[in-house]
C-alpha positions, 0 to 999 in steps of 0.5 A, a space after each residue: 707922947 710927941 713933944 711936937 704936940 702943942 700941949 706937950 711943947 707948952 709943958 716943956 717950955 713951962 718946965 724950962 721957964 721954971 728952971 730959972 736957967 734963962 731964956 731959949 737961945 735955940 730950941 730943937 724939937 723932935 717927937 721924943 724930946 726938946 733940946 735947948 740952949 738957955 741963956 741967963 741974964 748974965 750970959 751963962 749958957 745951959 744946954 737942957 733936954 726935956 722929955 715928958 716929965 723931966 728936964 735935965 741939964 746936959 751941959 754948959 757953954 761959953 757966955 753969950 754977950 749981948 744975947 738975951 734969948 727969946 722971951 717965953 711969951 713970944 714962943 707959940 707952942 702951936 707952930 710946930 704942930 701946924 707945920 707938921 700938919 701942913 706938910 702934905 704927907 712929908 715925914 718930919 725929922 725935927 723942928 728948930 726955933 732961933 731968933 729968925 723963927 721956926 723951921 721944920 726939917 723933913 726926911 726928904 730934905 725939904 725945909 718949911 718956915 713957920 
């Protein structure tokens, strides 16, 4: 089950939200998993990996001061699937979300913004 599909990404985001570890500072989405840096209110950073049915904390990082992460309500889980659909036959490598928005990275080296 591809994590790029809207329903699977929505479930991964919900699992992150329910973890209580904070808001996403960055997301990296590929077909097999979602990797995220989550920022808690006190600035603590947790690195997590979400695969279908599981969230694992894979590390921590230094506190981020003055960064609150992206509100879950502002993340549209349909965007990655749309970027892939609009790719005109290019093969996806990964997608990233940060404070500047979504970017899709393709195997041919091209990048699309969403």
